[in-house]
Every structure is written in C-alpha cells, then in structure tokens.
C-alpha positions in Angstrom: 0.0 0.0 0.0 1.3 3.4 -0.9 1.0 6.4 1.4 -0.8 8.3 -1.4 -3.6 5.7 -1.4 -4.5 6.6 2.2 -3.8 10.3 2.1 -6.9 12.5 2.8 -9.0 9.8 4.3 -10.9 10.5 7.6 -10.0 8.4 10.6 -13.1 7.1 12.6 -13.0 5.2 15.9 -15.4 2.2 15.6 -15.5 1.9 19.4 -16.8 5.4 20.1 -18.0 6.6 16.7 -15.7 9.7 17.1 -14.0 11.3 14.1 -10.3 11.6 15.0 -8.9 13.5 12.1 -7.6 13.2 8.5 -4.6 11.1 7.6 -3.0 14.1 5.9 -2.9 15.8 9.3 -1.5 12.7 11.0 1.9 11.2 11.2 2.9 7.6 10.6 5.4 5.6 12.7 7.4 3.4 10.3 9.8 0.6 11.1 13.0 1.7 9.3 14.1 -1.9 8.8 11.0 -3.3 7.2 9.2 -0.3 6.0 6.0 -1.4 7.8 3.7 1.1 9.4 3.7 0.6 13.2 1.3 3.3 14.3 -0.8 6.4 13.4 0.0 9.6 15.4 -3.1 11.7 15.3 -3.1 15.3 16.6 -5.7 16.1 19.1 -7.2 19.6 18.5 -9.9 19.9 21.0 -10.8 23.5 20.8 -13.5 25.1 18.6 -11.3 28.2 18.1 -8.1 27.8 16.1 -6.0 30.0 18.4 -6.7 27.6 21.4 -5.4 24.2 20.5 -4.4 21.2 22.6 -1.1 20.0 21.1 -1.4 16.5 22.5 -1.4 13.5 20.2 -3.0 10.1 20.1 -0.8 7.1 19.0 -2.8 4.3 17.6 -1.1 1.0 16.8 -1.5 -0.1 13.2 -2.9 -3.4 14.4 -6.0 -1.4 15.5 -6.8 -0.3 11.9 -9.7 -2.5 11.0 -10.8 -1.2 7.6 -9.5 1.2 4.9 -12.4 2.3 2.7 -12.7 4.8 -0.1 -13.3 7.8 2.2 -12.3 6.7 5.6 -10.1 4.6 7.8 -11.9 2.7 10.6 -9.9 2.0 13.7 -10.9 0.2 16.9 -9.3 1.9 19.9 -10.4 1.9 23.5 -7.5 3.9 25.1 -7.7 7.5 26.4 -8.8 9.8 23.6 
C-alpha cells in the first residue's frame, strides 16, 4: 500500500464513533528496517477556536486499523482519547 492511497482519508474510531482527524494531518510511525507502518499519530485539536489548540497526540497501533475504505479509515481503539 502506498501512502498516497490513504492520504486525505478521515479516521473514525469504531468503538466510540468519534472522528479523529484526517490522515494528511497525522503522522505515521514506520519501522525503518522493514518499511512497515507501526502506528498512526493523530493530533488532538480539542478547541473550537483555532487559536486555542491542545497540542497532545494520540498514537494508535497499526494493528488497531480495521478497515481502509474509499473515504475513511476505521480503527478500533479503547484507550484514552
């Protein structure tokens, strides 16, 4: 799978139904030796106003990615969001 094939897709948590962000705004943790994706690092912007943003992130292991569709990536994650 190429990074360009998942770029722009929305990330949705199956457990809570929450929209977590867009893959273009997220980072990927990649194993340098194998080239495999290890995790998604999703920025957590919790404020309605753009000048007040929580800069924390959510790191979701790649094994929690359940489905990659045409418009979204569905993950199953029960940790602190």
